N, C-alpha and C positions, 0 to 999 in steps of 0.2 A: 468255904473257907480258909475255914489251914492255909493253903497253898498261897491267898491274898496275901494273910497275916504273913508269911514267910515269908512271901517275894516283898512288901514292904519293909519288914523286918533286915533281908537282905539289903537296900535302896540306903537304911536308915545307919546302917555299917558300917556302905560305903561312902555316906556324908563324915563320917566319923572318925574314917582312917584320909580325907581331903584335910579334917579338920586338924589333923593329928600330922600336917605334910606328909603321908606313907602313903605317895602318889601309884603305885606297882602291884600294894594290894587296892588300892580303893580304885583301879583301872581293874582287875579283874572279877570284885564283890558287884562291881554297877553293871562288866560283859555277864556274871549272872546272872545281875535282872535282867539283863536286856533279848538273853535270853529264854529267862521263865517266860518273859511278856512276847517273846517274840512272834503271835500268832493274835494279838490283842488288837484291840482298838484302833490304828495308829494315833486318831483322834482326841486319844483320853490325855487328862494334861500334867494328873503325876509322869506317863512315861513321854510326853515331850519333855518335862521335864527337865528326867535323867537321861536326858536323853542330851540335851543341853549339856549338863552338865558333868553328863562321861564326852565327850565332845571338849571341853574343854583340855578336858586330863591329856589328851594324844600329841 
């Protein structure tokens, strides 16, 4: 459970950086989140959403 909570906290942090306009930090934290979830089911909605958000920053 802590693993999931920590990963979701990273996702929220990445979103906060986007809102602040800090895309460099946002990309780093999104990448951290996606690395933690690399073996997760790719159809999980939150993972699909995070990938879409990350792609917009590229």
